[in-house]
FITORVEX-562272 format. One record per residue (C-alpha): x, y, z. Coordinates in pm, whole numbers, plus 50000, padded with zeros to 5 digits. Example, Ala and Ser with C-alpha at 12.3 -4.5 7.8 and 13.67 -1.06 7.14 Angstrom:
pt X=51230 | Y=49550 | Z=50780
pt X=51367 | Y=49894 | Z=50714
***
This chain:
pt X=49968 | Y=50011 | Z=49993
pt X=50131 | Y=50336 | Z=49912
pt X=50075 | Y=50692 | Z=50038
pt X=49893 | Y=50975 | Z=49864
pt X=50121 | Y=51245 | Z=50047
pt X=50435 | Y=51029 | Z=50098
pt X=50619 | Y=50738 | Z=49959
pt X=50649 | Y=50540 | Z=50281
pt X=50489 | Y=50200 | Z=50285
pt X=50514 | Y=50102 | Z=50642
pt X=50409 | Y=50375 | Z=50855
pt X=50611 | Y=50402 | Z=51200
pt X=50573 | Y=50738 | Z=51377
pt X=50209 | Y=50873 | Z=51490
pt X=50248 | Y=51136 | Z=51195
pt X=50301 | Y=50873 | Z=50928
pt X=50006 | Y=50697 | Z=51097
pt X=49801 | Y=51017 | Z=51067
pt X=49855 | Y=51057 | Z=50708
pt X=49823 | Y=50680 | Z=50629
pt X=49492 | Y=50666 | Z=50823
pt X=49370 | Y=51002 | Z=50639
pt X=49469 | Y=50875 | Z=50295
pt X=49315 | Y=50538 | Z=50353
pt X=48978 | Y=50661 | Z=50512
pt X=48943 | Y=50980 | Z=50378
pt X=48581 | Y=50948 | Z=50237
pt X=48491 | Y=50815 | Z=50616
pt X=48640 | Y=51131 | Z=50767
pt X=48449 | Y=51353 | Z=50510
pt X=48136 | Y=51173 | Z=50539
pt X=48188 | Y=51222 | Z=50923
pt X=48244 | Y=51588 | Z=50912
pt X=47950 | Y=51652 | Z=50678
pt X=47698 | Y=51464 | Z=50912
pt X=47863 | Y=51648 | Z=51215
pt X=47798 | Y=51982 | Z=51005
pt X=47445 | Y=51887 | Z=50908
pt X=47365 | Y=51788 | Z=51267
pt X=47505 | Y=52099 | Z=51419
pt X=47378 | Y=52372 | Z=51145
pt X=47040 | Y=52227 | Z=51137
pt X=46990 | Y=52153 | Z=51534
pt X=47120 | Y=52525 | Z=51626
pt X=46912 | Y=52681 | Z=51379
pt X=46593 | Y=52492 | Z=51479
pt X=46693 | Y=52519 | Z=51874
pt X=46741 | Y=52896 | Z=51808
pt X=46387 | Y=52937 | Z=51671
pt X=46263 | Y=52723 | Z=51961
pt X=46459 | Y=52930 | Z=52215
pt X=46342 | Y=53248 | Z=52068
pt X=45979 | Y=53096 | Z=52123
pt X=46036 | Y=52990 | Z=52455
pt X=46224 | Y=53337 | Z=52589
pt X=45918 | Y=53539 | Z=52460
pt X=45707 | Y=53288 | Z=52686
pt X=45935 | Y=53360 | Z=52978
pt X=45906 | Y=53698 | Z=52930
pt X=45521 | Y=53723 | Z=52897
pt X=45341 | Y=53905 | Z=53177
pt X=44969 | Y=53911 | Z=53232
pt X=44813 | Y=54230 | Z=53307
pt X=44593 | Y=54339 | Z=53589
pt X=44300 | Y=54389 | Z=53344
pt X=44346 | Y=54052 | Z=53164
pt X=44091 | Y=53799 | Z=53200
pt X=44157 | Y=53497 | Z=53430
pt X=44181 | Y=53252 | Z=53154
pt X=44442 | Y=53458 | Z=52996
pt X=44623 | Y=53482 | Z=53319
pt X=44613 | Y=53100 | Z=53391
pt X=44746 | Y=53037 | Z=53032
pt X=45014 | Y=53265 | Z=53070
pt X=45112 | Y=53085 | Z=53418
pt X=45091 | Y=52723 | Z=53254
pt X=45310 | Y=52817 | Z=52957
pt X=45541 | Y=52986 | Z=53165
pt X=45566 | Y=52687 | Z=53398
pt X=45597 | Y=52449 | Z=53099
pt X=45894 | Y=52639 | Z=52944
pt X=46040 | Y=52679 | Z=53320
pt X=46062 | Y=52325 | Z=53339
pt X=46186 | Y=52248 | Z=53002
pt X=46471 | Y=52476 | Z=53047
pt X=46575 | Y=52360 | Z=53386
pt X=46567 | Y=51978 | Z=53277
pt X=46774 | Y=52037 | Z=52946
pt X=47027 | Y=52290 | Z=53122
pt X=47064 | Y=52046 | Z=53409
pt X=47118 | Y=51719 | Z=53246
pt X=47431 | Y=51597 | Z=53026
pt X=47363 | Y=51575 | Z=52636
pt X=47470 | Y=51236 | Z=52611
pt X=47201 | Y=51141 | Z=52883
pt X=46942 | Y=51305 | Z=52697
pt X=47053 | Y=51141 | Z=52382
pt X=47012 | Y=50790 | Z=52529
pt X=46701 | Y=50879 | Z=52702
pt X=46536 | Y=51047 | Z=52382
pt X=46649 | Y=50780 | Z=52111
pt X=46598 | Y=50479 | Z=52354
pt X=46289 | Y=50596 | Z=52539
pt X=46095 | Y=50652 | Z=52202
pt X=46197 | Y=50335 | Z=52040
pt X=46070 | Y=50167 | Z=52362
pt X=45734 | Y=50288 | Z=52272
pt X=45727 | Y=50144 | Z=51954
pt X=45856 | Y=50438 | Z=51745
pt X=46146 | Y=50358 | Z=51490
pt X=46347 | Y=50667 | Z=51500
pt X=46657 | Y=50707 | Z=51301
pt X=46969 | Y=50768 | Z=51489
pt X=47040 | Y=51100 | Z=51288
pt X=46694 | Y=51240 | Z=51324
pt X=46719 | Y=51167 | Z=51687
pt X=47072 | Y=51357 | Z=51689
pt X=46897 | Y=51642 | Z=51546
pt X=46592 | Y=51636 | Z=51797
pt X=46828 | Y=51615 | Z=52091
pt X=47071 | Y=51892 | Z=51980
pt X=46786 | Y=52146 | Z=51877
pt X=46613 | Y=52070 | Z=52233
pt X=46940 | Y=52122 | Z=52414
pt X=47013 | Y=52447 | Z=52189
pt X=46646 | Y=52567 | Z=52274
pt X=46663 | Y=52546 | Z=52643
pt X=47017 | Y=52753 | Z=52662
pt X=46907 | Y=52989 | Z=52388
pt X=46580 | Y=53032 | Z=52565
pt X=46785 | Y=53202 | Z=52872
pt X=46986 | Y=53399 | Z=52644
pt X=46687 | Y=53535 | Z=52433
pt X=46518 | Y=53627 | Z=52777
pt X=46846 | Y=53798 | Z=52901
pt X=46855 | Y=53994 | Z=52552
pt X=46501 | Y=54087 | Z=52572
pt X=46545 | Y=54222 | Z=52947
pt X=46869 | Y=54429 | Z=52811
pt X=46632 | Y=54664 | Z=52606
pt X=46548 | Y=54952 | Z=52785
pt X=46158 | Y=54953 | Z=52885
pt X=46108 | Y=55275 | Z=52830
pt X=46101 | Y=55182 | Z=52444
pt X=45844 | Y=54948 | Z=52510
pt X=45645 | Y=55221 | Z=52683
pt X=45696 | Y=55467 | Z=52427
pt X=45581 | Y=55208 | Z=52163
pt X=45256 | Y=55135 | Z=52358
pt X=45186 | Y=55518 | Z=52400
pt X=45196 | Y=55542 | Z=52031
pt X=44927 | Y=55277 | Z=51987
pt X=45117 | Y=54955 | Z=51926
pt X=45009 | Y=54649 | Z=52064
pt X=45243 | Y=54423 | Z=52294
pt X=45292 | Y=54176 | Z=52013
pt X=45401 | Y=54461 | Z=51764
pt X=45616 | Y=54615 | Z=52014
pt X=45798 | Y=54282 | Z=52088
pt X=45819 | Y=54192 | Z=51701
pt X=45936 | Y=54549 | Z=51557
pt X=46106 | Y=54700 | Z=51858
pt X=46233 | Y=54456 | Z=52104
pt X=46336 | Y=54148 | Z=51918
pt X=46554 | Y=54315 | Z=51667
pt X=46752 | Y=54481 | Z=51888
pt X=46769 | Y=54146 | Z=52136
pt X=46881 | Y=53971 | Z=51827
pt X=47196 | Y=54200 | Z=51785
pt X=47275 | Y=54142 | Z=52150
pt X=47250 | Y=53774 | Z=52132
pt X=47464 | Y=53692 | Z=51815
pt X=47785 | Y=53620 | Z=51996
pt X=47603 | Y=53389 | Z=52248
pt X=47428 | Y=53219 | Z=51942
pt X=47764 | Y=53189 | Z=51767
pt X=47907 | Y=53027 | Z=52093
pt X=47608 | Y=52788 | Z=52096
pt X=47692 | Y=52671 | Z=51738
pt X=48065 | Y=52621 | Z=51810
pt X=47963 | Y=52413 | Z=52140
pt X=47707 | Y=52195 | Z=51915
pt X=47958 | Y=52125 | Z=51635
pt X=48192 | Y=51988 | Z=51917
pt X=47888 | Y=51851 | Z=52135
pt X=47763 | Y=51611 | Z=51837
pt X=48067 | Y=51388 | Z=51926
pt X=47852 | Y=51232 | Z=52196
pt X=47585 | Y=51130 | Z=51952
pt X=47811 | Y=50822 | Z=51887
pt X=47619 | Y=50663 | Z=52186
pt X=47306 | Y=50631 | Z=51982
pt X=47514 | Y=50495 | Z=51663
pt X=47512 | Y=50842 | Z=51477
pt X=47787 | Y=50823 | Z=51219
pt X=47935 | Y=51145 | Z=51272
pt X=48309 | Y=51263 | Z=51293
pt X=48388 | Y=51087 | Z=51640
pt X=48214 | Y=50769 | Z=51539
pt X=48433 | Y=50756 | Z=51207
pt X=48769 | Y=50822 | Z=51429
pt X=48643 | Y=50543 | Z=51651
pt X=48592 | Y=50297 | Z=51373
pt X=48903 | Y=50410 | Z=51175
pt X=49141 | Y=50363 | Z=51495
pt X=48979 | Y=50040 | Z=51580
pt X=49073 | Y=49875 | Z=51245
pt X=49454 | Y=49929 | Z=51335
pt X=49430 | Y=50009 | Z=51704
pt X=49559 | Y=50347 | Z=51640
pt X=49322 | Y=50550 | Z=51830
pt X=49561 | Y=50812 | Z=51930
pt X=49672 | Y=50907 | Z=51588
pt X=49288 | Y=50856 | Z=51461
pt X=49167 | Y=51123 | Z=51727
pt X=49437 | Y=51359 | Z=51654
pt X=49322 | Y=51367 | Z=51279
pt X=48962 | Y=51451 | Z=51412
pt X=49116 | Y=51696 | Z=51665
pt X=49261 | Y=51887 | Z=51356
pt X=48942 | Y=51876 | Z=51146
pt X=48733 | Y=52004 | Z=51456
pt X=48982 | Y=52291 | Z=51525
pt X=48972 | Y=52379 | Z=51144
pt X=48592 | Y=52399 | Z=51143
pt X=48581 | Y=52601 | Z=51468
pt X=48836 | Y=52832 | Z=51375
pt X=48664 | Y=52882 | Z=51036
pt X=48327 | Y=52949 | Z=51178
pt X=48451 | Y=53150 | Z=51471
pt X=48605 | Y=53417 | Z=51225
pt X=48270 | Y=53394 | Z=51031
pt X=48072 | Y=53493 | Z=51333
pt X=48330 | Y=53783 | Z=51423
pt X=48300 | Y=53941 | Z=51096
pt X=47906 | Y=53890 | Z=51099
pt X=47899 | Y=54055 | Z=51471
pt X=48109 | Y=54357 | Z=51332
pt X=47880 | Y=54397 | Z=51046
pt X=47553 | Y=54397 | Z=51231
pt X=47744 | Y=54638 | Z=51491
pt X=47763 | Y=54885 | Z=51197
pt X=47977 | Y=55199 | Z=51221
pt X=48053 | Y=55402 | Z=51525
pt X=48126 | Y=55731 | Z=51345
pt X=47760 | Y=55885 | Z=51422
pt X=47934 | Y=56003 | Z=51738
pt X=48145 | Y=56229 | Z=51561
pt X=47869 | Y=56394 | Z=51392
pt X=47721 | Y=56455 | Z=51747
pt X=47998 | Y=56613 | Z=51856
pt X=48052 | Y=56830 | Z=51541
pt X=47675 | Y=56956 | Z=51577
pt X=47773 | Y=57037 | Z=51953
pt X=48063 | Y=57234 | Z=51848
pt X=47893 | Y=57441 | Z=51610
***
C-alpha cells in the first residue's frame, strides 16, 4: 500500500500513521464531517427558533386588567417553559440522547439515529438559547416598550418590531458560541450510533488499534471547523454593529 502524501509504505511514527489513516479513510472522515456539520447547523437553527419562542414565553406578563383565562394560560405556558429549560440545562446531553433515542424506540416508534441526534441538539440548544433570549429581551430599555405602547402599538407588535430586532444583535455572540459548542458536542451522539466525525475516528482507530492517531486527525478537523466559523461569526458581529462614526457627527453639531 502506498501513500498519497508520502512514499513510505510502512508507517512507523504517529505522524506517518495520521497521514496513512487520512489517506485510506478520507471518505469516512469527510462523511463524518458532513454529518457533524448537518446536525450542528440544523440543530442550532431549529433550537434557536425554539429558544426564541421559549424566551418570549418566559418574558410574558399578564396585566392586571386581563381576564382570568389569559392569566392562567400565561402561568401554565411559563411553567412548562421553565420546566423544559431546567431539565435540559441541568442534565448532560449524552444522557438526553440515550433517554430520547431509546425511550422513543421503547414505545414502538422507529426513530433513525440522525433524526434523534438533530432532535436532541435542537432541544438542548433551545433550552440554553431561551435563557439567552430572555436576557437579551431584558437588556432592552423598558422605556422603548412604553413609548411604543403610548403610540398605540400592541404588545405583540412592540415585541416583533422594537424589542426582538435589538435583542437579536445582543445575542449574536452567544448564538455563535452555541453553534461552536454544538459542533463539538455532536461527538456524544456516537452513543446512539450516529455516524458523525467521532464515530468515524473510533471506527478507523479500531481497524489498526491506532486510536491516538485517529483522534488526532479529527482533533485537527474540529479545530479547523471551529476556527473558520469563529472568524465568520466575528465578521458578522462587526457587520451588524455598524459604524460608530455617528458620535463624531454629534460632537460636530455640538461644537457649531
